[in-house]
Phi, psi and omega in degrees: 000320178300317179298319179296319179297315180298315179298320179298315178297319179297316180295320179298314179297320180295318180295317179298316179297317180296319179296316178295320178295321179296316179297318179296316179296320181295317181290325175296318177298315181291328177296315176297320179294320179297322176299315179297320180293319178297318177295325176296323176296319176298316181295326178299317178292318181295327177301317179292320176300316183290332172300318178294328177300328182272004175106358178290138179295155180300320182300322180279318183297330184252031175302132181097351178262158179248114176298147183206174174083179180298126182071006182053042180268352177252169180215154179219160180201146176236130179241142180237137182228141170271122183258180180293155179059034175065016174285156180244128178251132179236130178241119176253127186238131177238133181237121174272128178070041185298331187266013180088011185276350184236137180280351182221061185289165176215160179232133174237126178241128178243116178256129179235124177246123179259109181296158181286339188270008177086001176289162184302149179299153175258125187238135176227131180235129179234136174239140172233140171260134186245127178272090179301123187227121176208163181301324191239026182292331186234158180291317182215132180231124166254099186303318179258309186207164172219131183227131177245131179225161174248200173227195186291340184244349185215144177285158172277148186201119169251125174244123182247123178234185176206165171205170180239110183292347178257016186299325184255002181202145180280345187230337185253122181277132176257136179291155172284119182229342184212151183295343178293345178276350189291144176230178183244051181246011182288169180206145177239135181239130168231113195265312198257314197237295190211147172238113191231132169247104198284317183264150191302324185261005180282155184215161167234126180240119185245115172273080186154220189246155174245132178242121179245143171286164185292339179282346179264106194273347182205160176251128178304146182295342180273008174257119178251138185231122180281335181260231183250155171249122179252135188246012183232034186292130177225129177197167179241133177239085187289158173295136183296145179258122181279147174300145181289144178151170179225175179303328181289344180260012177297153173303318172216120184293125178231132185237151175281127182256323180191166175075178185270340186267179175293127177234113181272164171302153183308132177098357180249143178264183179268019178256130178242148353283154176286165185297333181257006180282146183251146182271148174283115186291341181288323183226012177055043183234144172265125181251138176226129180245116185240152181233133174051062184237146165257115180269111187237343184204117187202139176228137177255128183294163181297137172073029183240151173245119187232134173238129177244129176245117182246131179235176178053053177065044169282126186223165176259124187224089180257112191259002179164195187298338180274351181259117189222131167241117182232149179240125183292169181302138178061027178241163173225145175230123177239127181240128174248112184231169177240001175263183181271180183237126176234115177239100185277173181304136177070010173284166181231127175224098194210151175218184177303322178204166189299327182290348180271355180221102184238136182234127176241131176228142175266003185299148183247004181265224184245131171248140187236133177237119177275128185288354175267018175256171177260115184226121166232096186195163168254125182238121186238107182225069190289351180252359190243163167278127181248115186249129174255129179248113181269179180286141181269359180283115187294332185268354183291144178257158175298142183228144173267004174274084187295146179094352178276165185298335180247021186298297174054025175242118180249130186249130178144218177217145190221128181232126175221159177292306174238122182254130175234146179221133176242145179063207188260127180224133173245128179247129179243112180273133178270111184292347174294346176295344177297340178280350180278121187268354183300125177078005185276124171221159177237081178285149176278116181269325182219144182217122178210155179273119179274067187267336183274162185297323181298317179292321182297330182290345181269350189297318181301314181293324182286337187242015182061032180065018172291323175253137183284000000 
């Protein structure tokens, strides 16, 4: 009997040990499984982001998700899975800025596995920060640096505002014409090196957000921000890729014959497309491939889509009131060039809205935009110094009468490697540019396991209490 008792005690202890080992092994298995489920939740959100990168509308890309939050700019979703040994897995996913409304969106996925044996649930939470990156996501970008200076009689001053050209219509863009259209959604980005306000009385005023890279350790006191300041900005601004083709593949071959301006073959005007030009039937676009050109005077007819590819130092050179590039109603003009951009005082570079006139340059020197010109455009020069020259009249006020001597309001989005501004310049970013998908990607900048208690306490605030 003693032997039986000893064996019984031993077997009982062995069974208890085996049961505990099984539970430990089971919870370890479920912890790994919960990690996989949380990562699957992240991938589910990233899939929808990447659909938008390829041009899919937010409404279609996020089918199955429920918009939530202020302005319904966030989204949530719950997925349920049957796991091994009759356990139930639940994944709750929260996405901040799912529709492209935020320049620094994030995704939080919480996976919970409830074991069949009544032991406590196994929970895994993962957060990723996504660096929304597109050509026109922000009003002004200095990829490397931004510097504001004044002169002997006037302080330097950048004022950044925004408006939405689609505010009164879902399909028809309205031009910026009055300050009553202004909103506070603009943003300024300085990614790599320095943010400098050089003269003592100069200022930068941002009606919106400021994004700084991690190498920029402080914001000058003369920079005022109505929104938030983010200090961990990460993004990529690649050199623009020109469409493939050569001058011989132009819709109509046009060559520079002499002089500094656009010179067409005899019999052609400066209006595109010409009467004998043929449209590309694949995408309903007129293509022109030019070499070694100064583009100084150009008009796009109503209802046309035109792409110009310029090589061998093809540049935009608008020298005054007689130099005009205009895009007709319901038309778009996209220019890929390798020369610099010069927009002098009283020049005109304009379309119905900034998204209808986009300029990409691979040039590495200096492009200059005079703020006393009329500009509705997106200008992307990530390898060049982009210089804004404001009015030197100290008493002049900002004006929405673009093209006047004291106008100093430029509408669109502007990207340069090093951005400099002298005197007073006002930039108005059109938030409708967020619908433009060119160059848009959502790379994952940060990924971490919210495993500690301190991190877990922030989840409710980050997700509108969707996650506990």
